[in-house]
N, CA, C and O atoms as CSV, one atom per row, in Angstrom:
chain,resi,resn,atom,element,x,y,z
A,1,MET,N,N,104.428,119.910,114.238
A,1,MET,CA,C,105.217,118.700,114.007
A,1,MET,C,C,104.607,117.554,114.806
A,1,MET,O,O,104.360,117.684,116.005
A,2,LYS,N,N,104.373,116.458,114.147
A,2,LYS,CA,C,103.842,115.279,114.827
A,2,LYS,C,C,104.947,114.570,115.595
A,2,LYS,O,O,106.073,114.428,115.119
A,3,ARG,N,N,104.593,114.130,116.791
A,3,ARG,CA,C,105.513,113.331,117.597
A,3,ARG,C,C,105.124,111.866,117.459
A,3,ARG,O,O,103.956,111.505,117.602
A,4,ILE,N,N,106.116,111.028,117.180
A,4,ILE,CA,C,105.893,109.602,116.958
A,4,ILE,C,C,106.707,108.804,117.970
A,4,ILE,O,O,107.879,109.094,118.209
A,5,LEU,N,N,106.078,107.808,118.552
A,5,LEU,CA,C,106.767,106.856,119.429
A,5,LEU,C,C,106.937,105.567,118.648
A,5,LEU,O,O,105.971,105.034,118.100
A,6,ILE,N,N,108.177,105.059,118.594
A,6,ILE,CA,C,108.405,103.790,117.902
A,6,ILE,C,C,108.854,102.721,118.893
A,6,ILE,O,O,109.585,102.984,119.848
A,7,SER,N,N,108.390,101.517,118.627
A,7,SER,CA,C,108.834,100.312,119.332
A,7,SER,C,C,109.257,99.336,118.241
A,7,SER,O,O,108.444,98.552,117.753
A,8,PRO,N,N,110.540,99.386,117.859
A,8,PRO,CA,C,110.960,98.679,116.647
A,8,PRO,C,C,111.190,97.183,116.770
A,8,PRO,O,O,111.248,96.489,115.755
A,9,TYR,N,N,111.322,96.667,117.983
A,9,TYR,CA,C,111.720,95.268,118.106
A,9,TYR,C,C,110.758,94.474,118.972
A,9,TYR,O,O,110.191,94.985,119.938
A,10,SER,N,N,110.590,93.220,118.603
A,10,SER,CA,C,109.855,92.278,119.428
A,10,SER,C,C,110.858,91.524,120.291
A,10,SER,O,O,112.065,91.743,120.183
A,11,GLN,N,N,110.372,90.654,121.128
A,11,GLN,CA,C,111.237,89.978,122.109
A,11,GLN,C,C,112.365,89.181,121.463
A,11,GLN,O,O,112.268,88.737,120.319
A,12,TYR,N,N,113.430,89.017,122.227
A,12,TYR,CA,C,114.522,88.151,121.786
A,12,TYR,C,C,114.034,86.707,121.799
A,12,TYR,O,O,113.239,86.316,122.653
A,13,LEU,N,N,114.515,85.932,120.854
A,13,LEU,CA,C,114.141,84.522,120.797
A,13,LEU,C,C,115.141,83.692,121.592
A,13,LEU,O,O,116.319,84.037,121.689
A,14,ARG,N,N,114.658,82.607,122.152
A,14,ARG,CA,C,115.507,81.732,122.980
A,14,ARG,C,C,116.594,81.039,122.170
A,14,ARG,O,O,117.592,80.596,122.737
A,15,ASN,N,N,116.419,80.937,120.848
A,15,ASN,CA,C,117.423,80.273,120.017
A,15,ASN,C,C,118.386,81.278,119.381
A,15,ASN,O,O,119.197,80.909,118.532
A,16,ASP,N,N,118.298,82.545,119.790
A,16,ASP,CA,C,119.172,83.625,119.324
A,16,ASP,C,C,119.027,83.958,117.837
A,16,ASP,O,O,119.856,84.684,117.289
A,17,LYS,N,N,117.985,83.439,117.177
A,17,LYS,CA,C,117.722,83.818,115.791
A,17,LYS,C,C,116.996,85.163,115.771
A,17,LYS,O,O,116.448,85.602,116.782
A,18,ARG,N,N,117.004,85.797,114.620
A,18,ARG,CA,C,116.318,87.079,114.461
A,18,ARG,C,C,114.809,86.860,114.541
A,18,ARG,O,O,114.269,85.955,113.904
A,19,ASN,N,N,114.146,87.685,115.318
A,19,ASN,CA,C,112.697,87.559,115.475
A,19,ASN,C,C,112.020,87.873,114.137
A,19,ASN,O,O,112.274,88.930,113.561
A,20,PRO,N,N,111.170,86.982,113.636
A,20,PRO,CA,C,110.528,87.184,112.331
A,20,PRO,C,C,109.533,88.337,112.308
A,20,PRO,O,O,109.015,88.676,111.243
A,21,LYS,N,N,109.255,88.948,113.458
A,21,LYS,CA,C,108.348,90.084,113.505
A,21,LYS,C,C,109.083,91.425,113.395
A,21,LYS,O,O,108.440,92.468,113.278
A,22,ASN,N,N,110.412,91.411,113.432
A,22,ASN,CA,C,111.183,92.651,113.460
A,22,ASN,C,C,111.391,93.240,112.068
A,22,ASN,O,O,112.002,92.622,111.196
A,23,TYR,N,N,110.877,94.425,111.888
A,23,TYR,CA,C,110.913,95.144,110.609
A,23,TYR,C,C,112.357,95.437,110.195
A,23,TYR,O,O,113.100,96.035,110.973
A,24,PRO,N,N,112.772,95.033,108.998
A,24,PRO,CA,C,114.167,95.198,108.588
A,24,PRO,C,C,114.500,96.566,107.986
A,24,PRO,O,O,115.659,96.832,107.667
A,25,HIS,N,N,113.491,97.439,107.827
A,25,HIS,CA,C,113.705,98.695,107.106
A,25,HIS,C,C,113.608,99.936,107.996
A,25,HIS,O,O,113.264,101.018,107.521
A,26,TRP,N,N,113.911,99.778,109.280
A,26,TRP,CA,C,113.774,100.922,110.185
A,26,TRP,C,C,114.654,102.093,109.779
A,26,TRP,O,O,114.189,103.233,109.791
A,27,ALA,N,N,115.900,101.851,109.424
A,27,ALA,CA,C,116.807,102.959,109.091
A,27,ALA,C,C,116.234,103.802,107.957
A,27,ALA,O,O,116.217,105.030,108.037
A,28,GLU,N,N,115.766,103.139,106.901
A,28,GLU,CA,C,115.192,103.867,105.767
A,28,GLU,C,C,113.911,104.609,106.167
A,28,GLU,O,O,113.710,105.762,105.786
A,29,LEU,N,N,113.054,103.943,106.930
A,29,LEU,CA,C,111.808,104.571,107.361
A,29,LEU,C,C,112.086,105.792,108.236
A,29,LEU,O,O,111.461,106.838,108.062
A,30,LEU,N,N,113.006,105.663,109.159
A,30,LEU,CA,C,113.305,106.784,110.049
A,30,LEU,C,C,113.895,107.960,109.281
A,30,LEU,O,O,113.598,109.112,109.599
A,31,ASN,N,N,114.721,107.693,108.284
A,31,ASN,CA,C,115.237,108.777,107.444
A,31,ASN,C,C,114.098,109.498,106.734
A,31,ASN,O,O,114.077,110.727,106.677
A,32,LEU,N,N,113.155,108.739,106.197
A,32,LEU,CA,C,112.006,109.342,105.520
A,32,LEU,C,C,111.172,110.188,106.489
A,32,LEU,O,O,110.764,111.300,106.155
A,33,LEU,N,N,110.925,109.660,107.670
A,33,LEU,CA,C,110.128,110.386,108.666
A,33,LEU,C,C,110.833,111.661,109.116
A,33,LEU,O,O,110.204,112.712,109.235
A,34,GLN,N,N,112.129,111.571,109.363
A,34,GLN,CA,C,112.881,112.753,109.802
A,34,GLN,C,C,112.954,113.793,108.683
A,34,GLN,O,O,112.905,114.993,108.955
A,35,ASP,N,N,113.070,113.348,107.432
A,35,ASP,CA,C,113.062,114.286,106.301
A,35,ASP,C,C,111.734,115.028,106.211
A,35,ASP,O,O,111.688,116.163,105.738
A,36,GLU,N,N,110.657,114.394,106.662
A,36,GLU,CA,C,109.328,115.014,106.652
A,36,GLU,C,C,109.094,115.883,107.893
A,36,GLU,O,O,108.054,116.530,108.008
A,37,GLY,N,N,110.052,115.898,108.814
A,37,GLY,CA,C,109.951,116.762,109.978
A,37,GLY,C,C,109.318,116.158,111.219
A,37,GLY,O,O,109.012,116.880,112.167
A,38,TYR,N,N,109.118,114.847,111.228
A,38,TYR,CA,C,108.538,114.205,112.400
A,38,TYR,C,C,109.568,114.097,113.517
A,38,TYR,O,O,110.754,113.882,113.264
A,39,SER,N,N,109.107,114.247,114.743
A,39,SER,CA,C,109.931,114.062,115.931
A,39,SER,C,C,109.710,112.638,116.425
A,39,SER,O,O,108.568,112.218,116.607
A,40,ILE,N,N,110.794,111.889,116.645
A,40,ILE,CA,C,110.674,110.458,116.930
A,40,ILE,C,C,111.350,110.103,118.251
A,40,ILE,O,O,112.490,110.487,118.514
A,41,THR,N,N,110.616,109.363,119.069
A,41,THR,CA,C,111.146,108.800,120.302
A,41,THR,C,C,111.076,107.290,120.190
A,41,THR,O,O,110.053,106.742,119.779
A,42,GLN,N,N,112.143,106.624,120.548
A,42,GLN,CA,C,112.205,105.157,120.508
A,42,GLN,C,C,112.181,104.616,121.927
A,42,GLN,O,O,112.826,105.159,122.824
A,43,ILE,N,N,111.423,103.530,122.120
A,43,ILE,CA,C,111.494,102.796,123.379
A,43,ILE,C,C,111.989,101.386,123.074
A,43,ILE,O,O,111.819,100.875,121.967
A,44,GLY,N,N,112.599,100.777,124.072
A,44,GLY,CA,C,113.086,99.416,123.910
A,44,GLY,C,C,113.988,99.026,125.055
A,44,GLY,O,O,114.060,99.707,126.078
A,45,LEU,N,N,114.663,97.935,124.867
A,45,LEU,CA,C,115.610,97.460,125.867
A,45,LEU,C,C,116.977,98.079,125.613
A,45,LEU,O,O,117.336,98.362,124.470
A,46,PHE,N,N,117.728,98.284,126.669
A,46,PHE,CA,C,119.025,98.939,126.570
A,46,PHE,C,C,119.931,98.283,125.534
A,46,PHE,O,O,120.617,98.971,124.777
A,47,ASN,N,N,119.932,96.943,125.503
A,47,ASN,CA,C,120.851,96.238,124.606
A,47,ASN,C,C,120.360,96.152,123.159
A,47,ASN,O,O,121.039,95.553,122.325
A,48,GLU,N,N,119.200,96.735,122.839
A,48,GLU,CA,C,118.716,96.739,121.459
A,48,GLU,C,C,119.423,97.787,120.606
A,48,GLU,O,O,119.586,97.604,119.400
A,49,GLY,N,N,119.829,98.852,121.216
A,49,GLY,CA,C,120.518,99.904,120.478
A,49,GLY,C,C,119.592,100.984,119.977
A,49,GLY,O,O,118.449,100.728,119.600
A,50,ALA,N,N,120.104,102.191,119.982
A,50,ALA,CA,C,119.327,103.357,119.582
A,50,ALA,C,C,119.298,103.502,118.070
A,50,ALA,O,O,120.328,103.400,117.404
A,51,LEU,N,N,118.110,103.741,117.538
A,51,LEU,CA,C,117.944,104.061,116.125
A,51,LEU,C,C,117.774,105.561,115.922
A,51,LEU,O,O,118.001,106.076,114.827
A,52,VAL,N,N,117.374,106.260,116.984
A,52,VAL,CA,C,117.205,107.719,116.956
A,52,VAL,C,C,117.865,108.303,118.194
A,52,VAL,O,O,118.192,107.593,119.145
A,53,ARG,N,N,118.049,109.611,118.156
A,53,ARG,CA,C,118.722,110.283,119.279
A,53,ARG,C,C,117.940,110.160,120.590
A,53,ARG,O,O,118.529,109.981,121.656
A,54,ASP,N,N,116.604,110.257,120.504
A,54,ASP,CA,C,115.766,110.170,121.704
A,54,ASP,C,C,115.371,108.714,121.951
A,54,ASP,O,O,114.264,108.298,121.610
A,55,PHE,N,N,116.271,107.957,122.537
A,55,PHE,CA,C,116.054,106.539,122.847
A,55,PHE,C,C,115.866,106.392,124.345
A,55,PHE,O,O,116.720,106.803,125.130
A,56,ARG,N,N,114.746,105.806,124.736
A,56,ARG,CA,C,114.430,105.614,126.154
A,56,ARG,C,C,114.399,104.117,126.427
A,56,ARG,O,O,113.515,103.399,125.961
A,57,ALA,N,N,115.374,103.672,127.186
A,57,ALA,CA,C,115.560,102.236,127.404
A,57,ALA,C,C,115.009,101.791,128.747
A,57,ALA,O,O,115.025,102.527,129.735
A,58,ASP,N,N,114.519,100.556,128.744
A,58,ASP,CA,C,114.115,99.863,129.970
A,58,ASP,C,C,113.108,100.654,130.803
A,58,ASP,O,O,113.243,100.744,132.023
A,59,LEU,N,N,112.112,101.219,130.152
A,59,LEU,CA,C,111.091,102.000,130.849
A,59,LEU,C,C,110.091,101.089,131.555
A,59,LEU,O,O,109.908,99.930,131.183
A,60,THR,N,N,109.460,101.634,132.564
A,60,THR,CA,C,108.369,100.932,133.242
A,60,THR,C,C,107.097,101.098,132.405
A,60,THR,O,O,107.037,101.948,131.517
A,61,PHE,N,N,106.089,100.285,132.696
A,61,PHE,CA,C,104.806,100.434,131.997
A,61,PHE,C,C,104.226,101.824,132.243
A,61,PHE,O,O,103.647,102.424,131.337
A,62,LYS,N,N,104.377,102.334,133.448
A,62,LYS,CA,C,103.871,103.667,133.777
A,62,LYS,C,C,104.540,104.729,132.899
A,62,LYS,O,O,103.871,105.637,132.406
A,63,GLU,N,N,105.841,104.619,132.705
A,63,GLU,CA,C,106.565,105.572,131.864
A,63,GLU,C,C,106.153,105.445,130.396
A,63,GLU,O,O,106.040,106.448,129.690
A,64,ILE,N,N,105.930,104.213,129.940
A,64,ILE,CA,C,105.503,104.002,128.548
A,64,ILE,C,C,104.090,104.559,128.348
A,64,ILE,O,O,103.813,105.177,127.320
A,65,LYS,N,N,103.212,104.349,129.301
A,65,LYS,CA,C,101.859,104.906,129.214
A,65,LYS,C,C,101.902,106.426,129.106
A,65,LYS,O,O,101.184,107.019,128.300
A,66,ARG,N,N,102.745,107.052,129.919
A,66,ARG,CA,C,102.883,108.511,129.878
A,66,ARG,C,C,103.344,108.960,128.497
A,66,ARG,O,O,102.797,109.908,127.932
A,67,LEU,N,N,104.358,108.275,127.952
A,67,LEU,CA,C,104.857,108.614,126.612
A,67,LEU,C,C,103.779,108.442,125.549
A,67,LEU,O,O,103.628,109.294,124.673
A,68,LEU,N,N,103.039,107.357,125.623
A,68,LEU,CA,C,101.962,107.130,124.650
A,68,LEU,C,C,100.963,108.280,124.648
A,68,LEU,O,O,100.471,108.683,123.594
A,69,ASN,N,N,100.671,108.799,125.819
A,69,ASN,CA,C,99.718,109.897,125.920
A,69,ASN,C,C,100.293,111.226,125.455
A,69,ASN,O,O,99.539,112.167,125.206
A,70,GLU,N,N,101.614,111.322,125.332
A,70,GLU,CA,C,102.259,112.565,124.904
A,70,GLU,C,C,102.457,112.654,123.400
A,70,GLU,O,O,102.614,113.753,122.867
A,71,VAL,N,N,102.454,111.524,122.702
A,71,VAL,CA,C,102.742,111.526,121.266
A,71,VAL,C,C,101.455,111.542,120.450
A,71,VAL,O,O,100.363,111.296,120.961
A,72,ASP,N,N,101.623,111.840,119.160
A,72,ASP,CA,C,100.469,111.859,118.265
A,72,ASP,C,C,100.090,110.463,117.786
A,72,ASP,O,O,98.913,110.165,117.583
A,73,LEU,N,N,101.100,109.608,117.606
A,73,LEU,CA,C,100.848,108.237,117.190
A,73,LEU,C,C,102.065,107.384,117.505
A,73,LEU,O,O,103.148,107.894,117.790
A,74,PHE,N,N,101.863,106.079,117.447
A,74,PHE,CA,C,102.979,105.153,117.608
A,74,PHE,C,C,103.107,104.324,116.340
A,74,PHE,O,O,102.144,104.119,115.602
A,75,ILE,N,N,104.328,103.855,116.112
A,75,ILE,CA,C,104.590,102.879,115.062
A,75,ILE,C,C,105.322,101.732,115.724
A,75,ILE,O,O,106.308,101.936,116.433
A,76,SER,N,N,104.837,100.525,115.490
A,76,SER,CA,C,105.401,99.372,116.171
A,76,SER,C,C,105.276,98.135,115.299
A,76,SER,O,O,104.439,98.065,114.399
A,77,VAL,N,N,106.119,97.175,115.584
A,77,VAL,CA,C,105.894,95.840,115.043
A,77,VAL,C,C,104.890,95.165,115.970
A,77,VAL,O,O,104.441,95.762,116.948
A,78,ASP,N,N,104.547,93.944,115.664
A,78,ASP,CA,C,103.609,93.167,116.483
A,78,ASP,C,C,104.310,92.786,117.782
A,78,ASP,O,O,105.003,91.772,117.857
A,79,THR,N,N,104.117,93.611,118.793
A,79,THR,CA,C,104.738,93.411,120.091
A,79,THR,C,C,103.761,93.863,121.168
A,79,THR,O,O,102.570,94.002,120.891
A,80,PHE,N,N,104.231,94.094,122.374
A,80,PHE,CA,C,103.341,94.471,123.467
A,80,PHE,C,C,102.746,95.865,123.306
A,80,PHE,O,O,101.656,96.119,123.818
A,81,LEU,N,N,103.427,96.778,122.611
A,81,LEU,CA,C,102.993,98.174,122.576
A,81,LEU,C,C,101.578,98.356,122.020
A,81,LEU,O,O,100.800,99.090,122.630
A,82,PRO,N,N,101.199,97.733,120.900
A,82,PRO,CA,C,99.819,97.908,120.442
A,82,PRO,C,C,98.773,97.418,121.455
A,82,PRO,O,O,97.680,97.977,121.542
A,83,HIS,N,N,99.108,96.393,122.202
A,83,HIS,CA,C,98.175,95.887,123.220
A,83,HIS,C,C,98.035,96.898,124.363
A,83,HIS,O,O,96.928,97.162,124.834
A,84,LEU,N,N,99.152,97.453,124.800
A,84,LEU,CA,C,99.112,98.471,125.843
A,84,LEU,C,C,98.370,99.710,125.348
A,84,LEU,O,O,97.528,100.259,126.058
A,85,ALA,N,N,98.682,100.145,124.137
A,85,ALA,CA,C,98.023,101.325,123.568
A,85,ALA,C,C,96.509,101.114,123.474
A,85,ALA,O,O,95.731,102.039,123.708
A,86,HIS,N,N,96.105,99.904,123.133
A,86,HIS,CA,C,94.672,99.590,123.038
A,86,HIS,C,C,93.975,99.829,124.373
A,86,HIS,O,O,92.861,100.352,124.406
A,87,THR,N,N,94.617,99.453,125.462
A,87,THR,CA,C,94.002,99.661,126.787
A,87,THR,C,C,93.859,101.141,127.119
A,87,THR,O,O,93.027,101.512,127.947
A,88,LEU,N,N,94.660,101.987,126.480
A,88,LEU,CA,C,94.622,103.433,126.727
A,88,LEU,C,C,93.791,104.178,125.684
A,88,LEU,O,O,93.586,105.386,125.799
A,89,GLY,N,N,93.308,103.454,124.660
A,89,GLY,CA,C,92.562,104.102,123.598
A,89,GLY,C,C,93.450,104.898,122.655
A,89,GLY,O,O,92.974,105.809,121.978
A,90,LYS,N,N,94.726,104.568,122.604
A,90,LYS,CA,C,95.684,105.268,121.741
A,90,LYS,C,C,95.830,104.522,120.425
A,90,LYS,O,O,96.056,103.312,120.414
A,91,ARG,N,N,95.700,105.243,119.313
A,91,ARG,CA,C,95.792,104.644,117.985
A,91,ARG,C,C,97.194,104.765,117.430
A,91,ARG,O,O,97.955,105.657,117.802
A,92,GLY,N,N,97.524,103.839,116.520
A,92,GLY,CA,C,98.832,103.897,115.894
A,92,GLY,C,C,98.893,103.043,114.644
A,92,GLY,O,O,97.875,102.634,114.085
A,93,ILE,N,N,100.123,102.789,114.227
A,93,ILE,CA,C,100.398,102.000,113.036
A,93,ILE,C,C,101.200,100.783,113.454
A,93,ILE,O,O,102.223,100.905,114.128
A,94,VAL,N,N,100.732,99.603,113.051
A,94,VAL,CA,C,101.413,98.363,113.414
A,94,VAL,C,C,101.834,97.660,112.125
A,94,VAL,O,O,101.029,97.444,111.219
A,95,ILE,N,N,103.123,97.311,112.070
A,95,ILE,CA,C,103.682,96.640,110.903
A,95,ILE,C,C,103.687,95.134,111.162
A,95,ILE,O,O,104.378,94.645,112.055
A,96,PHE,N,N,102.911,94.418,110.368
A,96,PHE,CA,C,102.832,92.966,110.471
A,96,PHE,C,C,103.581,92.332,109.311
A,96,PHE,O,O,103.775,92.950,108.264
A,97,ALA,N,N,104.001,91.078,109.515
A,97,ALA,CA,C,104.676,90.335,108.450
A,97,ALA,C,C,104.164,88.908,108.399
A,97,ALA,O,O,103.587,88.488,107.395
A,98,VAL,N,N,104.371,88.162,109.472
A,98,VAL,CA,C,103.995,86.747,109.494
A,98,VAL,C,C,102.897,86.443,110.512
A,98,VAL,O,O,102.317,85.358,110.487
A,99,SER,N,N,102.611,87.374,111.393
A,99,SER,CA,C,101.486,87.182,112.309
A,99,SER,C,C,100.266,87.886,111.724
A,99,SER,O,O,100.393,88.912,111.056
A,100,ASP,N,N,99.117,87.343,111.974
A,100,ASP,CA,C,97.876,87.777,111.332
A,100,ASP,C,C,97.245,88.951,112.076
A,100,ASP,O,O,96.861,88.811,113.237
A,101,PRO,N,N,97.135,90.111,111.416
A,101,PRO,CA,C,96.500,91.252,112.075
A,101,PRO,C,C,95.024,91.027,112.367
A,101,PRO,O,O,94.455,91.712,113.218
A,102,ASN,N,N,94.391,90.078,111.677
A,102,ASN,CA,C,92.992,89.757,111.984
A,102,ASN,C,C,92.865,89.050,113.332
A,102,ASN,O,O,91.783,89.007,113.917
A,103,ILE,N,N,93.961,88.503,113.814
A,103,ILE,CA,C,93.985,87.847,115.124
A,103,ILE,C,C,94.611,88.761,116.172
A,103,ILE,O,O,94.058,88.933,117.257
A,104,PHE,N,N,95.769,89.351,115.849
A,104,PHE,CA,C,96.575,90.066,116.835
A,104,PHE,C,C,96.494,91.581,116.734
A,104,PHE,O,O,97.058,92.284,117.572
A,105,GLY,N,N,95.802,92.095,115.725
A,105,GLY,CA,C,95.680,93.534,115.564
A,105,GLY,C,C,94.409,94.074,116.192
A,105,GLY,O,O,93.541,93.318,116.628
A,106,TYR,N,N,94.316,95.385,116.232
A,106,TYR,CA,C,93.128,96.074,116.746
A,106,TYR,C,C,92.575,96.964,115.641
A,106,TYR,O,O,93.328,97.589,114.894
A,107,SER,N,N,91.267,97.013,115.548
A,107,SER,CA,C,90.622,97.719,114.439
A,107,SER,C,C,90.875,99.223,114.458
A,107,SER,O,O,90.772,99.868,113.414
A,108,GLU,N,N,91.198,99.794,115.600
A,108,GLU,CA,C,91.439,101.237,115.645
A,108,GLU,C,C,92.798,101.619,115.055
A,108,GLU,O,O,93.041,102.788,114.756
A,109,ASN,N,N,93.670,100.642,114.892
A,109,ASN,CA,C,95.001,100.908,114.346
A,109,ASN,C,C,95.026,100.723,112.839
A,109,ASN,O,O,94.143,100.091,112.259
A,110,ILE,N,N,96.044,101.281,112.222
A,110,ILE,CA,C,96.348,100.962,110.836
A,110,ILE,C,C,97.284,99.761,110.894
A,110,ILE,O,O,98.449,99.888,111.270
A,111,ASN,N,N,96.773,98.613,110.524
A,111,ASN,CA,C,97.546,97.369,110.556
A,111,ASN,C,C,98.050,97.093,109.148
A,111,ASN,O,O,97.269,96.779,108.250
A,112,ILE,N,N,99.362,97.212,108.964
A,112,ILE,CA,C,99.947,97.086,107.632
A,112,ILE,C,C,100.485,95.671,107.445
A,112,ILE,O,O,101.317,95.202,108.221
A,113,LEU,N,N,100.005,95.014,106.422
A,113,LEU,CA,C,100.451,93.672,106.066
A,113,LEU,C,C,100.734,93.661,104.568
A,113,LEU,O,O,99.888,94.068,103.772
A,114,LYS,N,N,101.902,93.203,104.186
A,114,LYS,CA,C,102.266,93.175,102.774
A,114,LYS,C,C,101.385,92.210,101.987
A,114,LYS,O,O,100.823,92.573,100.954
A,115,ASP,N,N,101.270,90.981,102.482
A,115,ASP,CA,C,100.484,89.979,101.766
A,115,ASP,C,C,100.213,88.800,102.697
A,115,ASP,O,O,101.101,88.360,103.427
A,116,ARG,N,N,99.005,88.304,102.665
A,116,ARG,CA,C,98.626,87.182,103.526
A,116,ARG,C,C,99.405,85.906,103.189
A,116,ARG,O,O,99.462,84.984,104.003
A,117,LYS,N,N,100.000,85.848,102.006
A,117,LYS,CA,C,100.775,84.655,101.644
A,117,LYS,C,C,101.993,84.461,102.546
A,117,LYS,O,O,102.549,83.364,102.600
A,118,TYR,N,N,102.412,85.507,103.253
A,118,TYR,CA,C,103.567,85.403,104.143
A,118,TYR,C,C,103.197,84.976,105.568
A,118,TYR,O,O,104.080,84.707,106.382
A,119,LEU,N,N,101.911,84.915,105.870
A,119,LEU,CA,C,101.491,84.553,107.232
A,119,LEU,C,C,101.939,83.136,107.570
A,119,LEU,O,O,101.888,82.233,106.734
A,120,ARG,N,N,102.370,82.967,108.785
A,120,ARG,CA,C,102.791,81.619,109.185
A,120,ARG,C,C,101.563,80.741,109.376
A,120,ARG,O,O,100.499,81.213,109.777
A,121,GLU,N,N,101.728,79.469,109.085
A,121,GLU,CA,C,100.615,78.533,109.105
A,121,GLU,C,C,100.036,78.359,110.508
A,121,GLU,O,O,98.819,78.369,110.687
A,122,LYS,N,N,100.895,78.202,111.481
A,122,LYS,CA,C,100.456,78.003,112.866
A,122,LYS,C,C,100.651,79.304,113.635
A,122,LYS,O,O,101.735,79.570,114.154
A,123,GLN,N,N,99.596,80.111,113.705
A,123,GLN,CA,C,99.682,81.442,114.293
A,123,GLN,C,C,100.027,81.452,115.788
A,123,GLN,O,O,100.516,82.460,116.298
A,124,PHE,N,N,99.784,80.363,116.481
A,124,PHE,CA,C,100.055,80.337,117.918
A,124,PHE,C,C,101.249,79.464,118.277
A,124,PHE,O,O,101.441,79.121,119.443
A,125,ASP,N,N,102.046,79.105,117.285
A,125,ASP,CA,C,103.241,78.292,117.503
A,125,ASP,C,C,104.343,79.162,118.124
A,125,ASP,O,O,104.229,80.387,118.149
A,126,TYR,N,N,105.392,78.533,118.616
A,126,TYR,CA,C,106.546,79.245,119.157
A,126,TYR,C,C,107.219,80.030,118.041
A,126,TYR,O,O,107.324,79.554,116.911
A,127,TRP,N,N,107.672,81.229,118.362
A,127,TRP,CA,C,108.337,82.063,117.360
A,127,TRP,C,C,109.666,81.474,116.919
A,127,TRP,O,O,110.138,81.774,115.822
A,128,GLU,N,N,110.270,80.654,117.738
A,128,GLU,CA,C,111.522,80.002,117.361
A,128,GLU,C,C,111.340,79.051,116.177
A,128,GLU,O,O,112.313,78.690,115.515
A,129,ASN,N,N,110.104,78.648,115.913
A,129,ASN,CA,C,109.813,77.747,114.794
A,129,ASN,C,C,109.514,78.496,113.494
A,129,ASN,O,O,109.099,77.884,112.510
A,130,CYS,N,N,109.719,79.798,113.483
A,130,CYS,CA,C,109.430,80.620,112.315
A,130,CYS,C,C,110.706,81.349,111.895
A,130,CYS,O,O,111.406,81.923,112.729
A,131,GLU,N,N,110.996,81.322,110.613
A,131,GLU,CA,C,112.200,81.971,110.097
A,131,GLU,C,C,111.931,83.434,109.731
A,131,GLU,O,O,110.838,83.780,109.284
A,132,PHE,N,N,112.919,84.266,109.923
A,132,PHE,CA,C,112.856,85.662,109.502
A,132,PHE,C,C,112.888,85.727,107.971
A,132,PHE,O,O,113.727,85.092,107.331
A,133,ASN,N,N,111.963,86.502,107.393
A,133,ASN,CA,C,111.906,86.657,105.941
A,133,ASN,C,C,111.731,88.136,105.617
A,133,ASN,O,O,110.624,88.661,105.738
A,134,PRO,N,N,112.795,88.817,105.209
A,134,PRO,CA,C,112.675,90.251,104.927
A,134,PRO,C,C,111.697,90.579,103.812
A,134,PRO,O,O,111.202,91.704,103.740
A,135,GLU,N,N,111.410,89.622,102.946
A,135,GLU,CA,C,110.457,89.846,101.852
A,135,GLU,C,C,109.019,89.993,102.351
A,135,GLU,O,O,108.159,90.476,101.614
A,136,SER,N,N,108.749,89.587,103.581
A,136,SER,CA,C,107.385,89.606,104.104
A,136,SER,C,C,106.936,90.986,104.595
A,136,SER,O,O,105.789,91.154,105.010
A,137,PHE,N,N,107.823,91.960,104.550
A,137,PHE,CA,C,107.529,93.299,105.080
A,137,PHE,C,C,107.294,94.315,103.962
A,137,PHE,O,O,107.884,94.220,102.886
A,138,VAL,N,N,106.426,95.286,104.234
A,138,VAL,CA,C,106.196,96.379,103.299
A,138,VAL,C,C,107.416,97.285,103.239
A,138,VAL,O,O,108.236,97.310,104.157
A,139,GLU,N,N,107.521,98.018,102.157
A,139,GLU,CA,C,108.612,98.978,101.992
A,139,GLU,C,C,108.379,100.204,102.890
A,139,GLU,O,O,107.239,100.499,103.251
A,140,PRO,N,N,109.440,100.905,103.243
A,140,PRO,CA,C,109.309,102.081,104.119
A,140,PRO,C,C,108.387,103.158,103.558
A,140,PRO,O,O,107.710,103.848,104.320
A,141,GLU,N,N,108.351,103.311,102.239
A,141,GLU,CA,C,107.490,104.325,101.627
A,141,GLU,C,C,106.010,104.048,101.880
A,141,GLU,O,O,105.207,104.975,101.979
A,142,VAL,N,N,105.658,102.778,101.984
A,142,VAL,CA,C,104.269,102.400,102.284
A,142,VAL,C,C,103.910,102.849,103.696
A,142,VAL,O,O,102.831,103.397,103.923
A,143,VAL,N,N,104.804,102.620,104.630
A,143,VAL,CA,C,104.561,103.045,106.014
A,143,VAL,C,C,104.457,104.573,106.077
A,143,VAL,O,O,103.569,105.111,106.738
A,144,LEU,N,N,105.363,105.261,105.390
A,144,LEU,CA,C,105.337,106.728,105.380
A,144,LEU,C,C,104.002,107.260,104.880
A,144,LEU,O,O,103.467,108.207,105.456
A,145,GLU,N,N,103.458,106.678,103.829
A,145,GLU,CA,C,102.168,107.134,103.302
A,145,GLU,C,C,101.056,106.978,104.344
A,145,GLU,O,O,100.170,107.827,104.444
A,146,HIS,N,N,101.107,105.899,105.112
A,146,HIS,CA,C,100.111,105.710,106.180
A,146,HIS,C,C,100.306,106.732,107.296
A,146,HIS,O,O,99.331,107.220,107.868
A,147,VAL,N,N,101.551,107.055,107.607
A,147,VAL,CA,C,101.818,108.068,108.627
A,147,VAL,C,C,101.255,109.424,108.169
A,147,VAL,O,O,100.595,110.123,108.938
A,148,LYS,N,N,101.520,109.775,106.929
A,148,LYS,CA,C,101.035,111.055,106.405
A,148,LYS,C,C,99.510,111.136,106.425
A,148,LYS,O,O,98.950,112.210,106.645
A,149,ALA,N,N,98.842,110.019,106.199
A,149,ALA,CA,C,97.379,109.980,106.155
A,149,ALA,C,C,96.750,109.799,107.535
A,149,ALA,O,O,95.531,109.897,107.669
A,150,PHE,N,N,97.547,109.542,108.545
A,150,PHE,CA,C,97.031,109.236,109.877
A,150,PHE,C,C,96.265,110.442,110.442
A,150,PHE,O,O,96.751,111.573,110.420
A,151,ARG,N,N,95.073,110.172,110.940
A,151,ARG,CA,C,94.242,111.227,111.557
A,151,ARG,C,C,93.840,110.804,112.934
A,151,ARG,O,O,93.141,111.542,113.628
């Protein structure tokens, strides 16, 4: 059984709007992964809420590094986790929507982008200036196929 570490959320925005990088289909994706027999651990902030039974909140970088080394792969939105994993040589799957994986992704990862037409015009602008668009994300079945093919 493959062990997967997920980091489902990016930082909270100062204007309290939904972060446009946050994947809206986690519940469906996690159901698909669990039906396939994957073991899933979630990391995040305490107030984000657990999506799976094994939720580890408010971990230190040292604890996250240890977890990354224990799992087979990670799945994350465009957040700090892919950058940390890159420093450790750990590969995973990153779900992009409006940020450009050619700028913010790493070649060792599977960087999933639905369509470049959804990329925001100013890639280095404040996230508060970008609206959440659920249409900009791939369907959960697309992510599952990449997980199954992950080597």
